[in-house]
Residue, then its C-alpha position, 0 to 999 in steps of 0.5 A: m366106757k372112759k376109753l370110748v368117751l376119750i376116743i370120741f372126744v380125741v376125733i371130735a378134737t381132731f376134726t374140729a382142728n381140721a376144719q380150721t376152726a377150733a372149737k372152744f372147750g370148758y368144763v364145769d364141777t357138777d358136784y361142786i356146784l350142786g353142793q353150792i345149792p342148798e335145795y340140793k342139799g336139803a333134798q339129798a339129806e330128805l333122801d338119806k333120812t327117808s333111806v335110813q328109816w326105810q333100811k331100819e324097817i327091812e332090818a327089823k324085819y329079817t331080825e324078826i326073821d331070825k328069831l322065828y328061825k331060831a325058835y324053828q330050830a329050837d322046836a323042830v324036835l318036838l314038833t309034828d311034820d304038819m307043824k314043821k312045814k307050816r312053820e317053815n312055810e310061815i318064815l319063806n313067806r315073812e322072807k320073801e315079804a321083806k325081800d319084795l319089800q326090800k325091792q319096792r323101796f330100793g330096787v331099780d323102779g322103787e320108791l327112793f328112785k321116785k323120790r330122787v327123780e321127784l326131788v332132784k331132777p328139777i334141781q339137776d334140770k335147772v344146772y343143765n340149762a344154766i350149764k348151757s347158757v353159760a357154754e352159748k354166751n362163752g361161745l363153748g363147743f364143748v363143756l366137760d364134767k369134772a365130776g363125772q366119768v370122763a377123766i380130766l389129767y389137767a385143767n387150767p382153772k381159767y376155763d372153769r365155768s361153775d362159778d358162772v353158772l351158780n351166779l347164773l342160778g343165783y348162787k354166790k360163792 
């Protein structure tokens, strides 16, 4: 993915150079920007707290399942076939419940993902709109994210627009 982005970047830069109009580039560090926004820090703290709480709940379920399994192993020689089957099914059902809960909470479209969208997306949208405004104000053709997947081998600090974005959002360094 990094190579594809780099190739596209080189092609665009070459095309703009050949068109006799050099596009201006700038970059921002979204990790730095988001780290300066108290609302984002609060949202991250709330997500972390919720995640830890849910993880403990799931671990407790697995601990209970482990106890049931050990008790079953200890009692297995004394149980009839019907009793064994019943206990095995109980253990399997508890495992399925724990896995389902884990998927419900931490899965791709799970509750944590939805909560992250609810808390963080509005902040990210504000930052994106501020980046767009700074780019338009400074006549930048491209704005790269130093914090993202694209590797920047050298970045002259005079082109860093992170503080401009923070100022536009109303935050001071």
